[in-house]
Residue frames relative to the residue before (quaternion, step in Angstrom):
aa qw qx qy qz dx dy dz
M 1.0000 0.0000 0.0000 0.0000 0.00 0.00 0.00
V 0.2051 -0.7571 0.6084 0.1209 3.56 -1.08 0.78
H 0.2647 -0.7733 0.5627 0.1240 3.57 -0.90 1.00
K 0.2360 -0.7549 0.5980 0.1296 3.57 -0.92 0.98
V 0.0953 0.7999 -0.5792 0.1249 3.56 -0.59 1.21
K 0.4873 -0.6405 0.5059 0.3104 3.55 -1.32 0.21
G 0.0806 0.8054 -0.5819 0.0789 3.56 -0.97 0.89
V 0.4832 -0.6679 0.4985 0.2682 3.57 -1.29 0.46
V 0.0729 -0.8259 0.5577 -0.0400 3.54 -0.65 1.22
A 0.2151 -0.7074 0.6551 0.1556 3.54 -1.17 0.75
R 0.2339 -0.8282 0.4982 0.1060 3.59 -0.30 1.27
S 0.8081 -0.0109 0.0373 0.5878 3.58 1.04 -0.71
K 0.7126 -0.4977 0.3034 0.3904 3.53 -1.27 0.53
G 0.8677 0.0996 -0.1033 0.4759 3.54 -0.78 1.11
A 0.5272 0.6352 -0.4204 0.3766 3.61 1.21 -0.18
P 0.5888 -0.5530 0.4330 0.4001 3.60 -1.14 0.50
V 0.5011 -0.6446 0.4784 0.3233 3.57 -1.06 0.71
T 0.2236 -0.7694 0.5868 0.1173 3.55 -1.24 0.52
L 0.3980 -0.6773 0.5621 0.2587 3.55 -1.22 0.55
E 0.0285 -0.8395 0.5373 -0.0758 3.55 -0.46 1.27
T 0.4819 -0.5919 0.5393 0.3559 3.54 -1.35 0.18
I 0.1418 -0.7976 0.5858 0.0228 3.54 -0.78 1.14
L 0.2566 -0.7437 0.5969 0.1570 3.57 -1.05 0.81
V 0.0698 -0.8119 0.5789 -0.0286 3.54 -0.63 1.22
P 0.3143 -0.7742 0.5144 0.1931 3.64 -0.57 1.06
D 0.5956 -0.5135 0.4664 0.4051 3.54 -1.31 0.26
P 0.5826 -0.6180 0.3914 0.3541 3.60 -1.07 0.62
G 0.2853 -0.7268 0.6027 0.1643 3.51 -1.15 0.79
P 0.7902 -0.2807 0.2089 0.5031 3.61 -1.21 -0.30
G 0.8460 0.1548 -0.1341 0.4923 3.56 -0.86 0.99
E 0.6401 0.5331 -0.3188 0.4521 3.60 1.26 0.12
A 0.1692 -0.7616 0.6156 0.1108 3.55 -1.34 0.37
L 0.2819 -0.7144 0.6169 0.1718 3.54 -1.17 0.75
V 0.0830 -0.8303 0.5505 -0.0241 3.56 -0.69 1.14
D 0.3108 -0.7059 0.6085 0.1867 3.56 -0.97 0.95
I 0.3132 -0.7865 0.5039 0.1714 3.57 -0.45 1.21
L 0.2487 -0.7544 0.5939 0.1279 3.55 -1.05 0.90
T 0.7974 -0.0585 0.0860 0.5944 3.57 0.85 -1.01
S 0.0150 0.7804 -0.6249 -0.0163 3.55 -1.27 0.44
G 0.3546 -0.7504 0.5218 0.1973 3.56 -0.69 1.10
V 0.3920 -0.6852 0.5614 0.2481 3.55 -1.17 0.66
C 0.0888 -0.8420 0.5307 -0.0393 3.53 -0.19 1.41
H 0.6270 -0.5402 0.4045 0.3892 3.58 -1.22 0.49
T 0.5899 0.5793 -0.3773 0.4172 3.57 1.09 -0.60
D 0.6144 0.5328 -0.3489 0.4657 3.60 1.06 -0.69
L 0.6391 0.5083 -0.3230 0.4784 3.57 1.03 -0.77
H 0.6239 0.5313 -0.3440 0.4583 3.60 1.00 -0.74
Y 0.6210 0.5212 -0.3420 0.4751 3.59 1.02 -0.77
K 0.6663 0.5215 -0.3036 0.4380 3.58 0.84 -0.98
L 0.7335 0.4246 -0.2236 0.4813 3.57 1.00 -0.86
G 0.5425 -0.6480 0.3888 0.3669 3.58 1.27 0.06
G 0.4409 0.7329 -0.4264 0.2945 3.57 1.25 0.28
I 0.6586 0.4774 -0.3106 0.4918 3.60 1.25 -0.23
S 0.7374 -0.2465 0.1881 0.6001 3.56 0.87 -1.01
D 0.4975 -0.6384 0.4938 0.3179 3.55 -1.34 0.02
D 0.4170 0.7460 -0.4332 0.2864 3.58 1.25 0.32
F 0.1149 0.8087 -0.5594 0.1410 3.57 0.76 1.09
P 0.5915 -0.1495 -0.7882 -0.0807 1.54 -2.31 1.09
F 0.3295 -0.7362 0.5640 0.1772 3.52 -1.23 0.71
L 0.2703 -0.6689 0.6624 0.2017 3.52 -1.22 0.67
L 0.2521 -0.8290 0.4854 0.1170 3.56 -0.26 1.29
G 0.6301 0.5455 -0.4180 0.3615 3.53 -1.39 0.20
H 0.1542 0.8081 -0.5567 0.1156 3.57 -0.93 0.87
E 0.6595 0.5100 -0.2940 0.4675 3.60 1.23 -0.42
A 0.2962 0.8477 -0.3513 0.2648 3.51 0.68 1.17
T 0.2154 -0.6969 0.6598 0.1805 3.46 -1.46 0.32
G 0.0851 0.7969 -0.5963 0.0465 3.54 -1.23 0.43
V 0.4102 -0.6551 0.5652 0.2885 3.51 -1.38 -0.20
V 0.4356 -0.6935 0.5079 0.2671 3.57 -0.79 1.01
S 0.1657 -0.8066 0.5617 0.0805 3.58 -0.79 1.04
A 0.7904 -0.0456 0.0295 0.6101 3.59 1.19 -0.47
V 0.1389 -0.7718 0.6133 0.0942 3.55 -1.22 0.54
G 0.4893 -0.6674 0.4832 0.2856 3.53 -1.21 0.55
P 0.7380 -0.3912 0.2991 0.4613 3.56 -1.30 -0.01
D 0.8404 0.2280 -0.1881 0.4543 3.56 -1.22 0.71
V 0.5139 0.6106 -0.4488 0.4022 3.63 1.17 0.23
T 0.0285 -0.8373 0.5449 -0.0347 3.58 -0.63 1.12
D 0.6238 0.5891 -0.3499 0.3761 3.61 1.11 -0.50
V 0.7788 0.1367 -0.0949 0.6047 3.60 1.16 -0.53
A 0.1504 -0.7847 0.5985 0.0581 3.56 -1.23 0.54
P 0.6692 -0.4780 0.3617 0.4392 3.59 -1.20 0.35
G 0.7509 0.3507 -0.2947 0.4757 3.53 -0.95 0.99
D 0.5561 0.6113 -0.3992 0.3971 3.60 1.22 -0.28
R 0.3498 -0.6785 0.6017 0.2350 3.56 -1.09 0.78
V 0.0068 -0.8224 0.5674 -0.0414 3.58 -0.79 0.99
V 0.2554 -0.6576 0.6712 0.2277 3.49 -1.41 0.35
L 0.3575 -0.7441 0.5252 0.2067 3.57 -0.84 0.98
N 0.0930 -0.7784 0.6185 0.0537 3.55 -1.11 0.71
W 0.3993 -0.7499 0.4801 0.2186 3.57 -1.08 0.61
R 0.6692 0.4094 -0.3280 0.5263 3.58 1.19 0.49
A 0.0666 -0.8033 0.5917 -0.0082 3.58 0.14 1.31
V 0.3480 -0.7768 0.4935 0.1789 3.55 -0.45 1.26
C 0.4044 -0.7495 0.4774 0.2164 3.56 -0.87 0.99
G 0.3556 -0.7650 0.4684 0.2626 3.59 1.10 -0.69
N 0.7717 0.3809 -0.1760 0.4779 3.61 1.22 -0.26
C 0.5535 0.6194 -0.4119 0.3747 3.62 1.16 -0.24
R 0.7147 -0.4603 0.3007 0.4323 3.58 -1.26 0.13
A 0.6243 0.5156 -0.3537 0.4682 3.62 1.09 -0.58
C 0.6628 0.4973 -0.3045 0.4698 3.58 0.90 -0.93
N 0.6850 0.5106 -0.2912 0.4305 3.59 0.91 -0.89
R 0.7113 0.3867 -0.2739 0.5191 3.58 1.17 -0.36
G 0.6240 -0.6089 0.3179 0.3726 3.57 1.21 0.54
Q 0.6094 0.5220 -0.3648 0.4723 3.59 1.19 0.50
A 0.0045 -0.8614 0.5075 -0.0195 3.54 0.79 1.08
Q 0.5597 0.6048 -0.3968 0.4043 3.62 1.16 -0.42
Y 0.7041 0.4050 -0.2599 0.5222 3.59 1.26 -0.31
C 0.1645 0.8377 -0.5127 0.0910 3.60 1.25 0.21
F 0.2705 -0.7979 0.5266 0.1138 3.56 -0.74 1.14
N 0.7311 0.3767 -0.2158 0.5264 3.58 1.26 0.02
T 0.1498 0.7993 -0.5639 0.1440 3.57 0.93 0.86
H 0.1472 -0.8263 0.5437 0.0050 3.56 -1.06 0.74
N 0.3205 -0.7277 0.5831 0.1664 3.53 -1.36 0.39
A 0.7107 -0.3879 0.3335 0.4829 3.56 -1.30 -0.13
T 0.4795 -0.6723 0.4885 0.2818 3.57 -1.12 0.71
Q 0.6983 0.4502 -0.2699 0.4867 3.58 0.92 -0.88
K 0.3709 -0.7256 0.5413 0.2072 3.54 -1.22 0.56
M 0.3478 -0.6564 0.6197 0.2531 3.54 -1.23 0.58
T 0.1560 -0.8190 0.5508 0.0404 3.60 -1.04 0.72
L 0.5204 -0.5395 0.5399 0.3829 3.48 -1.43 0.05
E 0.7024 -0.4771 0.3115 0.4266 3.59 -1.24 0.24
D 0.6877 0.4732 -0.2910 0.4674 3.58 1.11 -0.60
G 0.6306 -0.5687 0.3202 0.4200 3.58 1.28 0.16
T 0.4451 0.6897 -0.4614 0.3367 3.60 1.24 -0.05
E 0.3784 -0.7382 0.5119 0.2232 3.56 -0.73 1.06
L 0.3066 -0.7543 0.5605 0.1510 3.53 -1.06 0.87
S 0.3137 -0.6867 0.6164 0.2237 3.53 -1.21 0.62
A 0.2707 -0.7832 0.5407 0.1448 3.57 -0.49 1.18
A 0.5024 -0.6668 0.4571 0.3067 3.58 -0.79 1.02
L 0.8442 -0.0620 -0.0359 0.5313 3.54 -0.75 1.19
G 0.6502 -0.5545 0.3030 0.4218 3.54 1.12 0.72
I 0.6312 0.5349 -0.3314 0.4535 3.59 1.24 0.32
G 0.0125 -0.8148 0.5778 0.0455 3.62 0.50 -1.14
A 0.1783 0.8538 -0.4610 0.1633 3.57 0.40 1.26
F 0.5265 0.5496 -0.4603 0.4569 3.62 1.19 0.20
V 0.5408 0.5775 -0.3770 0.4816 3.53 0.71 1.14
E 0.5817 -0.6181 0.3973 0.3490 3.58 -1.09 0.59
K 0.7666 0.0385 -0.0315 0.6402 3.58 1.15 -0.67
T 0.0357 -0.7910 0.6092 0.0439 3.55 -1.10 0.64
L 0.3464 -0.7151 0.5743 0.1970 3.53 -1.31 0.49
V 0.0422 0.8064 -0.5844 0.0800 3.57 -0.72 1.10
A 0.5784 -0.4908 0.4831 0.4372 3.53 -1.32 0.04
A 0.5677 -0.6262 0.4046 0.3491 3.58 -0.92 0.87
G 0.6327 0.5500 -0.3274 0.4358 3.60 1.10 -0.65
Q 0.5991 0.5443 -0.3642 0.4607 3.58 1.27 -0.14
C 0.6197 0.5127 -0.3341 0.4914 3.59 1.31 0.01
T 0.0670 -0.7801 0.6215 0.0249 3.57 -0.76 1.06
K 0.3696 -0.7493 0.5094 0.2061 3.56 -0.55 1.18
V 0.0150 -0.8143 0.5779 -0.0512 3.58 -0.85 1.04
D 0.7017 -0.4494 0.3628 0.4172 3.52 -1.40 0.17
P 0.3587 -0.7707 0.4792 0.2186 3.63 -0.60 1.04
D 0.6187 0.5790 -0.3443 0.4041 3.61 1.23 -0.27
A 0.5779 0.5938 -0.3830 0.4084 3.60 1.21 -0.28
D 0.5921 -0.5860 0.4192 0.3609 3.58 -1.14 0.70
A 0.4524 -0.7319 0.4436 0.2509 3.56 -0.55 1.21
A 0.6526 0.5361 -0.3295 0.4220 3.60 0.91 -0.86
A 0.6858 0.4833 -0.2830 0.4649 3.58 0.98 -0.83
I 0.7440 0.4234 -0.2549 0.4496 3.59 0.69 -1.03
G 0.5500 0.6219 -0.3949 0.3934 3.59 1.19 -0.43
L 0.6022 0.5848 -0.3579 0.4090 3.58 1.15 -0.56
L 0.5193 0.6059 -0.4202 0.4320 3.58 1.27 -0.16
G 0.5520 0.6502 -0.3781 0.3600 3.57 1.23 -0.42
C 0.8121 0.0402 -0.0514 0.5799 3.60 1.20 -0.29
G 0.8535 0.2806 -0.1688 0.4054 3.58 -0.27 -1.30
V 0.6988 0.4584 -0.2933 0.4643 3.58 0.77 -0.96
M 0.6438 0.5038 -0.3247 0.4756 3.59 0.99 -0.78
A 0.6211 0.5465 -0.3485 0.4406 3.60 0.97 -0.77
G 0.7036 0.4606 -0.2695 0.4693 3.59 0.93 -0.88
L 0.6496 0.5063 -0.3170 0.4703 3.57 0.86 -0.93
G 0.6990 0.4846 -0.2710 0.4507 3.55 0.89 -0.99
A 0.5881 0.5732 -0.3744 0.4306 3.59 1.07 -0.65
A 0.6941 0.4502 -0.2662 0.4947 3.57 1.04 -0.77
I 0.7812 0.3857 -0.1952 0.4503 3.55 0.64 -1.15
N 0.7665 0.3749 -0.2032 0.4803 3.58 0.76 -1.04
T 0.7653 0.3667 -0.2077 0.4866 3.58 0.60 -1.13
G 0.7448 0.4119 -0.2269 0.4735 3.58 0.79 -1.01
G 0.2716 -0.7991 0.4985 0.1981 3.58 1.18 -0.46
V 0.1463 0.8176 -0.5426 0.1248 3.59 1.05 0.75
K 0.1371 -0.8000 0.5834 0.0297 3.55 -0.94 1.00
R 0.6898 -0.4409 0.3645 0.4438 3.55 -1.34 0.21
G 0.8157 0.2603 -0.2054 0.4740 3.55 -0.93 0.95
D 0.4962 0.6723 -0.4257 0.3472 3.60 1.23 -0.12
T 0.3192 -0.6670 0.6225 0.2563 3.51 -1.39 0.27
V 0.0694 -0.8074 0.5846 -0.0385 3.55 -0.89 1.04
A 0.0661 -0.7585 0.6451 0.0637 3.56 -1.11 0.72
V 0.1231 -0.7767 0.6156 0.0509 3.56 -1.03 0.84
I 0.1739 -0.7864 0.5888 0.0683 3.56 -0.67 1.17
G 0.7690 0.2308 -0.2291 0.5504 3.56 -0.53 1.24
C 0.0284 -0.8504 0.5228 -0.0512 3.56 -0.35 1.26
G 0.2230 0.7165 -0.6050 0.2662 3.52 0.75 1.15
G 0.8154 -0.2642 0.1724 0.4854 3.56 -1.23 -0.37
V 0.6909 0.4671 -0.2852 0.4724 3.58 0.87 -0.93
G 0.6665 0.5135 -0.3086 0.4435 3.59 0.89 -0.88
V 0.6661 0.4856 -0.3059 0.4765 3.57 0.94 -0.86
A 0.6167 0.5259 -0.3457 0.4730 3.58 1.10 -0.64
A 0.6173 0.5281 -0.3430 0.4716 3.60 1.07 -0.68
I 0.6216 0.5258 -0.3314 0.4768 3.57 1.07 -0.73
A 0.6489 0.5014 -0.3141 0.4784 3.58 0.95 -0.86
G 0.6447 0.5226 -0.3181 0.4583 3.58 1.03 -0.77
A 0.6431 0.5150 -0.3203 0.4676 3.58 1.00 -0.82
A 0.6443 0.5087 -0.3173 0.4748 3.58 1.01 -0.79
L 0.6413 0.5323 -0.3155 0.4538 3.57 0.99 -0.88
A 0.6950 0.4803 -0.2650 0.4649 3.58 1.06 -0.81
G 0.5750 -0.6361 0.3564 0.3712 3.60 1.26 -0.17
A 0.2997 0.7437 -0.5395 0.2570 3.61 1.13 0.45
T 0.3452 -0.7712 0.5014 0.1863 3.59 -0.93 0.85
T 0.7474 0.1965 -0.1455 0.6178 3.58 1.21 -0.49
I 0.0370 0.7927 -0.6031 0.0805 3.58 -0.63 1.17
I 0.1042 -0.8306 0.5470 -0.0052 3.55 -0.37 1.30
A 0.1857 -0.7799 0.5926 0.0782 3.57 -0.72 1.11
V 0.0913 -0.8025 0.5895 0.0111 3.58 -0.85 1.01
D 0.2635 0.7380 -0.5899 0.1947 3.58 -0.82 1.00
I 0.4608 -0.6589 0.5105 0.3048 3.56 -1.33 0.10
D 0.6596 0.4954 -0.2820 0.4900 3.59 1.32 -0.12
A 0.4194 -0.7394 0.4720 0.2335 3.57 -0.56 1.18
K 0.6237 0.5406 -0.3499 0.4430 3.61 1.03 -0.72
K 0.6576 0.5001 -0.3115 0.4696 3.57 0.98 -0.81
L 0.6402 0.5196 -0.3276 0.4613 3.58 1.02 -0.73
D 0.6155 0.5341 -0.3417 0.4681 3.58 1.07 -0.69
R 0.6580 0.4960 -0.3133 0.4721 3.59 0.96 -0.85
A 0.6183 0.5532 -0.3432 0.4403 3.56 1.04 -0.76
K 0.6468 0.5077 -0.3247 0.4675 3.60 1.00 -0.76
E 0.6298 0.5406 -0.3329 0.4476 3.57 1.05 -0.74
L 0.7654 0.3690 -0.1875 0.4928 3.59 1.09 -0.68
G 0.8140 -0.3429 0.1185 0.4536 3.56 1.15 0.55
A 0.4994 0.6475 -0.4521 0.3561 3.63 1.16 -0.17
T 0.3042 -0.7529 0.5567 0.1751 3.55 -0.98 0.88
H 0.7786 0.1135 -0.0587 0.6143 3.58 1.23 -0.49
T 0.1662 -0.7728 0.6018 0.1142 3.57 -1.21 0.50
V 0.1380 -0.7649 0.6255 0.0674 3.53 -1.22 0.66
D 0.2326 -0.7418 0.6157 0.1288 3.55 -0.81 1.07
S 0.2097 -0.8337 0.5006 0.1020 3.56 -0.16 1.28
S 0.5068 0.6244 -0.4440 0.3953 3.59 1.22 0.15
D 0.8055 0.2249 -0.1311 0.5324 3.60 1.14 -0.43
S 0.7615 0.2387 -0.2030 0.5674 3.60 1.22 0.34
D 0.5433 -0.6065 0.4692 0.3418 3.56 -1.22 0.50
P 0.3695 -0.7699 0.4650 0.2335 3.62 -0.40 1.15
V 0.6057 0.5524 -0.3702 0.4371 3.61 1.07 -0.63
E 0.6673 0.4931 -0.3001 0.4707 3.58 0.89 -0.91
K 0.6737 0.4992 -0.3047 0.4518 3.60 0.91 -0.88
I 0.6452 0.5039 -0.3327 0.4681 3.59 0.97 -0.80
R 0.6421 0.5054 -0.3279 0.4740 3.60 0.97 -0.75
E 0.6375 0.5402 -0.3206 0.4461 3.55 0.95 -0.86
L 0.7224 0.4418 -0.2388 0.4754 3.59 1.00 -0.87
T 0.7260 0.3735 -0.2328 0.5284 3.61 1.27 -0.10
G 0.6729 -0.5422 0.2951 0.4077 3.56 0.98 0.84
G 0.6619 -0.5175 0.2954 0.4547 3.56 1.23 0.41
F 0.6113 0.6161 -0.3255 0.3753 3.58 1.28 -0.15
G 0.4547 -0.6074 0.5115 0.4033 3.56 0.90 -0.94
A 0.5861 -0.6153 0.4099 0.3315 3.56 -1.24 0.43
D 0.5770 -0.5815 0.4486 0.3574 3.55 -1.21 0.53
V 0.7837 0.0688 -0.0114 0.6172 3.57 1.04 -0.85
V 0.0404 -0.7753 0.6302 0.0143 3.58 -0.89 0.96
I 0.1616 -0.8032 0.5721 0.0388 3.55 -0.73 1.13
D 0.2020 -0.7586 0.6110 0.1022 3.56 -0.78 1.08
A 0.0583 -0.8207 0.5681 -0.0178 3.56 -0.33 1.29
V 0.5483 0.5839 -0.4026 0.4432 3.58 1.26 0.38
G 0.2161 -0.8180 0.5041 0.1733 3.57 0.80 -1.03
R 0.5099 0.5833 -0.4633 0.4302 3.54 0.88 1.03
P 0.6378 -0.5387 0.3662 0.4110 3.62 -1.09 0.53
E 0.6458 0.5382 -0.3252 0.4331 3.58 0.99 -0.84
T 0.7099 0.4452 -0.2721 0.4731 3.57 0.87 -0.93
Y 0.6075 0.5420 -0.3661 0.4507 3.59 1.08 -0.60
K 0.6426 0.5089 -0.3302 0.4680 3.59 0.96 -0.78
Q 0.6135 0.5314 -0.3477 0.4694 3.58 1.04 -0.74
A 0.6538 0.5107 -0.3100 0.4643 3.57 0.92 -0.92
F 0.6489 0.5419 -0.3175 0.4294 3.59 0.93 -0.94
Y 0.7664 0.3734 -0.2033 0.4815 3.58 0.83 -0.97
A 0.6368 0.5309 -0.3331 0.4491 3.60 1.24 -0.22
R 0.5908 0.5707 -0.3785 0.4266 3.62 1.24 -0.03
D 0.5626 -0.5872 0.4696 0.3437 3.52 -1.25 0.52
L 0.6407 -0.4649 0.4178 0.4459 3.58 -1.26 0.20
A 0.8214 0.1234 -0.1558 0.5346 3.57 -0.92 0.99
G 0.4307 0.6941 -0.4659 0.3400 3.60 1.20 0.42
T 0.4673 -0.6809 0.5084 0.2439 3.52 -1.37 0.09
V 0.1522 -0.7356 0.6518 0.1043 3.55 -1.10 0.82
V 0.0897 -0.7805 0.6177 0.0350 3.57 -0.94 0.93
L 0.1735 -0.7629 0.6161 0.0906 3.56 -0.80 1.06
V 0.0410 0.7981 -0.5988 0.0527 3.57 -0.62 1.16
G 0.5499 0.5595 -0.3988 0.4749 3.59 1.24 -0.29
V 0.3829 -0.7587 0.4880 0.1989 3.57 -0.92 0.92
P 0.2930 -0.7633 0.5465 0.1812 3.63 -0.62 1.07
T 0.4660 -0.6334 0.5266 0.3230 3.54 -1.30 0.21
P 0.6964 -0.5373 0.2749 0.3884 3.60 -1.12 0.60
E 0.7062 0.4879 -0.2894 0.4237 3.60 0.97 -0.70
M 0.5315 0.6577 -0.4058 0.3467 3.63 1.21 -0.25
T 0.0531 -0.7725 0.6323 0.0251 3.56 -1.08 0.81
L 0.2572 -0.7630 0.5805 0.1215 3.54 -1.28 0.50
E 0.0515 -0.7813 0.6214 0.0293 3.56 -0.99 0.84
L 0.0785 0.7742 -0.6211 0.0934 3.56 -0.79 1.12
P 0.5320 -0.6055 0.4657 0.3653 3.62 -1.05 0.63
L 0.4656 -0.6989 0.4633 0.2830 3.58 -0.71 1.04
L 0.6073 0.5604 -0.3531 0.4386 3.58 1.07 -0.65
D 0.6353 0.5159 -0.3304 0.4702 3.60 1.06 -0.71
I 0.6258 0.5252 -0.3409 0.4651 3.57 1.02 -0.75
F 0.6742 0.4797 -0.2861 0.4832 3.57 0.96 -0.88
G 0.7324 0.4876 -0.2513 0.4033 3.55 0.77 -1.07
R 0.6942 0.4694 -0.2903 0.4619 3.59 1.07 -0.59
G 0.3259 -0.7784 0.4898 0.2190 3.60 1.20 -0.32
G 0.5893 0.6188 -0.4041 0.3264 3.53 -1.21 -0.54
S 0.5529 -0.6189 0.4737 0.2948 3.53 -1.31 -0.42
L 0.1410 -0.7339 0.6586 0.0874 3.52 -1.16 0.79
K 0.0240 0.8384 -0.5370 0.0909 3.57 -0.37 1.25
S 0.2080 -0.7023 0.6502 0.2017 3.51 -1.32 0.36
S 0.3104 -0.7693 0.5406 0.1401 3.55 -1.07 0.78
W 0.1776 -0.7801 0.5957 0.0708 3.57 -0.58 1.20
Y 0.8324 -0.1401 0.0760 0.5308 3.57 -0.48 1.21
G 0.6370 -0.5361 0.3235 0.4496 3.57 1.08 0.71
D 0.4422 -0.7000 0.4439 0.3427 3.59 1.25 0.40
C 0.3135 0.7853 -0.4776 0.2388 3.54 1.06 0.76
L 0.2053 -0.6790 0.6797 0.1869 3.48 -1.41 0.32
P 0.3942 -0.7781 0.4181 0.2536 3.60 -0.09 1.26
S 0.6633 0.5187 -0.3235 0.4317 3.60 0.89 -0.86
R 0.6847 0.4466 -0.2686 0.5095 3.59 1.19 -0.52
D 0.7846 0.4156 -0.1935 0.4175 3.55 0.71 -1.15
F 0.6386 0.5499 -0.3571 0.4028 3.62 0.87 -0.82
P 0.7029 0.4474 -0.3083 0.4591 3.66 0.66 -0.91
M 0.6381 0.5308 -0.3339 0.4467 3.60 1.01 -0.76
L 0.6941 0.4670 -0.2829 0.4691 3.59 0.88 -0.91
I 0.6258 0.5200 -0.3392 0.4720 3.59 1.06 -0.65
S 0.6108 0.5347 -0.3436 0.4722 3.58 1.07 -0.68
L 0.6573 0.4922 -0.3094 0.4795 3.60 0.96 -0.83
Y 0.6099 0.5457 -0.3364 0.4658 3.57 1.08 -0.73
K 0.6952 0.4715 -0.2800 0.4648 3.59 0.84 -0.92
Q 0.6561 0.4920 -0.3040 0.4849 3.59 1.20 -0.50
G 0.5154 -0.6607 0.4046 0.3664 3.59 1.29 -0.13
K 0.5328 0.6491 -0.3941 0.3735 3.60 1.25 0.30
L 0.7536 0.2176 -0.1398 0.6043 3.59 1.29 -0.21
D 0.2331 -0.8239 0.5072 0.0978 3.56 -0.37 1.28
L 0.0734 -0.8172 0.5716 0.0066 3.58 0.18 1.26
D 0.5578 0.6150 -0.3933 0.3950 3.60 1.13 -0.54
A 0.6203 0.5817 -0.3446 0.3977 3.58 1.05 -0.73
F 0.6460 0.5307 -0.3242 0.4426 3.59 1.18 -0.43
V 0.6293 0.5206 -0.3340 0.4705 3.60 1.22 -0.36
T 0.1831 -0.8171 0.5412 0.0774 3.57 -0.17 1.29
E 0.7980 -0.0868 0.0893 0.5897 3.58 0.94 -0.87
R 0.2955 -0.7144 0.6080 0.1809 3.51 -1.31 0.51
I 0.0546 -0.8325 0.5498 -0.0420 3.56 -0.63 1.14
T 0.4923 -0.6235 0.5088 0.3317 3.54 -1.33 0.11
I 0.6992 -0.5169 0.3062 0.3875 3.55 -1.25 0.43
D 0.6720 0.4869 -0.3061 0.4666 3.61 1.15 -0.45
Q 0.6405 0.5303 -0.3268 0.4493 3.62 1.25 0.14
V 0.3386 0.7769 -0.4793 0.2281 3.61 1.23 0.26
E 0.6397 0.5262 -0.3394 0.4458 3.59 0.92 -0.83
E 0.6371 0.5096 -0.3231 0.4797 3.61 1.01 -0.77
A 0.6319 0.5388 -0.3321 0.4473 3.58 1.03 -0.77
F 0.6150 0.5334 -0.3490 0.4641 3.61 1.04 -0.68
E 0.6434 0.5209 -0.3236 0.4582 3.59 1.00 -0.78
K 0.6523 0.5020 -0.3100 0.4759 3.59 1.02 -0.80
M 0.5938 0.5675 -0.3538 0.4473 3.55 1.11 -0.68
H 0.6326 0.5371 -0.3229 0.4551 3.58 0.99 -0.85
S 0.7037 0.4792 -0.2662 0.4521 3.58 0.96 -0.86
G 0.4197 -0.7245 0.4522 0.3074 3.58 1.23 -0.33
S 0.4636 0.7153 -0.4205 0.3107 3.58 1.25 0.29
V 0.7539 0.3103 -0.1962 0.5448 3.60 1.23 -0.14
L 0.3838 -0.6349 0.5995 0.3003 3.53 -1.29 0.42
R 0.7764 -0.1614 0.1136 0.5985 3.56 0.85 -1.00
S 0.2163 -0.6700 0.6941 0.1500 3.47 -1.19 0.84
V 0.1244 -0.8065 0.5761 0.0472 3.58 -0.83 0.94
V 0.3275 -0.7317 0.5700 0.1801 3.56 -0.78 1.10
E 0.1167 -0.7636 0.6317 0.0656 3.56 -0.91 0.96
L 0.1808 -0.8046 0.5605 0.0760 3.57 -0.74 1.07
């Protein structure tokens, strides 16, 4: 059976998105059909629209989502129809060299649904991050479904599917922030603010938010920053050192992903400190640092893949903390919109006026 549903498609580079009829097949082996409840409008979707990910148009956008499983294919046992799930874009294979050495969060063989969703004329769609969630129903690999508490607000917990998890994980998983640590976060968009929330959750005592936008710095303070630095009128490296006794921070997180901000992160960390890159650079960007400085400062230079999360471990734990009032996921939901308002949400994203617009279906 083929399901006809409405979904948001980017047909060509930079063109406004359109609401189209999408044909979604029933799930085959290892696949699940999911009725989408909510999907956050993430910067990654904008990158797809602008051609910054690939040229494999048309794209079915959306990936930061919650839903209810409506059907599963043969041999699927981890989820069943009726399960509330948060979708993730790293379905763990269980058999690669990372999985076999007990580091499934680094799985090198993550996978998506085998079958393709299409337009009515048969044109195959490229699903954003293998999900495609700005749509009433989507087809995913069953391993992309993480079963969660059905009582939690779908709009809030769905953000764990990408941006919020990336930020929280950059602090907790990749950065290994501990009680009493000093932390600086450069870039206070959705991912950066989530990293600040993660540092606060882990017990960091000094959390420095760095940005050029006063509104973003205000939001960072609401979610756990103890100090803010406006890098448009001061040197962030000097300010971070000043706020950490002259030493630099134990963990510095670059949530922008530009050579300039990475260098700031590198020089703003303490000796033997950690730099975490979670902001996504573009292909043409290069970095030049004196090799002697890399050797002489010691410590760790890390990149964070999806917050180095393991969805089956991290999503339920973070949702439990949310329900206990220890993690304010609601604060990340700026507005709730309908599926025909995605293009407007991209415009608001450019202005920096929202943390997340969330499509409710």
